[in-house]
Residue, then its C-alpha position, 0 to 999 in steps of 0.5 A: q524513479v521506480q516502476l511500480v505494479e499493483s495487483g490482487g484487487g477485486l470484490v470481496q464481501a464485507g468481513g472478508s479478506l484480500r492481500l495486495s501486492c505491488t511489484a517494483s522494477g528499474r531501480t534498487f528496490s531496498n532503497y525505498a520506503m514503501g507507502w499504500f493509499r487509497q482513494a474513493p469515488g468523490k474523495e480524497r486519497e488517503f494514507v493507509g500504511a507505510i513500511s521502511r526499507s528494510g521493513t523493520s518499521t511500519y505505520y498505519a492509518d488509525s482507521v485500518k490498524g490491527r486489520f491491515t498489515t503491509s510486509r515486503d520481500n526485497a529479494k522479490n522487489t514486492v511489497y504487500l497489503q494484507m487486509n482483513s476484516l474489510k468494510p464496505e466504506e473501504t471500497a476504493v483504488y488502492y495505490c503503492a508508492a515509493a520514496r527514496a529514504y534514509y534507512g528506517n524512514i517511513y512517510i505518511d504524506a503523499y508528496k514524499y513519494d515520487s513514483w506510484g503504481q497505477g492503482t487497483q480496484v478493491t470493492v467490498s460488498s455489504 
């Protein structure tokens, strides 16, 4: 497994932006497709976005399309989630996750991922 550490969460006003980072260690980062999930209090964890091993393919939940962008820098073992136009209902703990993948594959199901970060809190005030 790969070890993941998220950072970049915090408090932001509605309409604002944040960029989350997730840095990996322990394995060859470029062998892993990466995903972002979030979980709000009292709600189930939900898929946010995902990116392929090389970064050429991405996929997003409908609720964040056009506002969130995920990217990666394999030389830095880091994946990013740029979040724009944030809404109060997007207050949640955000997690990054890693899945061994064939080149080009991306995954939206949480069970496909075998390594998870500890999460970072994002709070969007109204």
